[in-house]
N, C-alpha and C positions, 0 to 999 in steps of 0.2 A: 341276163341273157343278151348276147349281142350277135346279130347276124353278120357273118363274114362275107357272104356272097350267095349268089344263086347261079345255077347253070342249067342249060337245056341241051347241051351237046357234050359228047365225050371230050372234045378239045377244051371246052370251057371248064369241065370238071378237072382235067389234069392241070390247067393253069392254077386253080385254087389248091388242089391237093398237093402239088409239088412245092408250093410256097407257104404252106401252113406247117408249123413245127409238128413233129411226130409227138404222140402222147408222152413218150419217155423223156422228151426234151423239156416238157413243161410241168409234168406231174411230180408229186412228192417222190423223192428217191431214197427215203430212209434217213436222210440227214436234214433236208430242208425243203420247204415249199419254194418252188421256183417262181420268179416274177418275170413278166414279159411286158413289152411295150413301153412307150414314153411315160405312162402313168403307173408303171410298176404294179400291174394287176397279177393276182394269182388266178389260174384257170383250173376249175374243178371238173369240167366236162367238155367234150366235143359231141356234137350230134349232127346227123344229116337226115333230114326229113323231107318228105314230099312237100311241094309248094302248097301252102294253105293249111298245113298241119303243124301245130305247135308240139314240141316235145314235152307235153304235159298230159297226165292221165285225164284231166278234165276236158281236153279237146274232144268234141263229139266223134271224131273219126277214131280216136284211141279208146274211148270209154266202152266201146262194144267188144274190145278184144283184150289183149294182154301183152306180155313180153316173155321172151326167153332170156335168161340172164345167167351169167357165170361170174361169181365173185371169188377172187383168189389173188394170191401173190403171183406176180409174173416177172420174170427177168425183163429188162428193158427191150432187148431184141425180140423176145416173144410177144410182149405187149404190142410192139409196133407191127409185127407181121400179122398177128391176129386181127388187129384193127384194120390194117390194109386189106386183108383177105375178106373180112365181112363187108367192108365198104365196097370193094370191087364186086363182090357177089351181088350186092343190092343194086349198085349203079349199072352193072353189066347185065342185070336181070337173070343171072344164072341161079340165084337162090329161089326166086319166086316164079320164074318162067312167065307164063301168060295169065296166071291167076290173080295177080295184082293185089295181094293181101298185105304186103309189107308196107308199113307207114314210114319207118325210119330205123336208124341205128344210133346207139349212144355208147360212149366210153366215159366212165366216171372215175375220178380219183377218190378213193375211199380211205387213203392212207392218213393216219394220224401219227403213229409212232413206228409204223412198219409199212412198206409200200404194198398197198392193196388196191386192186382195180376191179371194176365191174363193167363187163361188156354186155350190151342189151340189144335185142332185136324186137322191135315193136310191130305187132300185127293188128289187123282190124276185126278179127274173128276169134271166137272161142271154140269153133268147130274142131272136134277131136281129130278127124281124118286130116284136115288141113294142117293142124298143129303138128301132128306126127310127121307128115311129109316134110314140112318146113324144118322141123328139128333135125331130121336126118340129113337134109341138104346143108343145114347150117354146120353141123358137125363135120361133114365132108369138106365143106368150103373153108372153114377156119383152119383146118389141119393142113391144107394144101401147101407144101413146101416148108412147113414149120417144123423145126427140130423138136423132138420129144423131150420134155423136161423130166426131172426126177418125179414129178407129180403126174406125169402123163399129160395128154391134151385136155383142154377144158371140157367139162360136162355142163350141160345147160339144164336149168330148172325152169318151170313155168310159174307165172304169177298173173292172175286176173287183174285187170284194171277196174 
């Protein structure tokens, strides 16, 4: 895991977000794993988490909650817009509002022989009312401006940490 940067303002966020490759530009495309950087690394995930929280189940702030996840094939443009939508929903605080339960988001390349991706929203609680509210907001947020694929929009399942 390598930290690419930290931000405290919207302007700082956009400086990073605009200069980091989109998931479809670095993840498995069905033909090959893509390599990036001078040391030709493959990247298997991106994550954005609050300062002081690691994208690991074992982190004390994550261990009390869980994650919403969607694992499926996505066309490159869909993957990019879903990732952008969830990131903007978290950074812009439209997903969580003032309740502050979201710890971070992650997109993971699960492709081996077929392009398969997993989008995750990690939260700090297992409270059913909070989970249902966040799940509904997540579904609305991720679909915003995204074209509907043959499989429809992503559906999210819950997993305790």
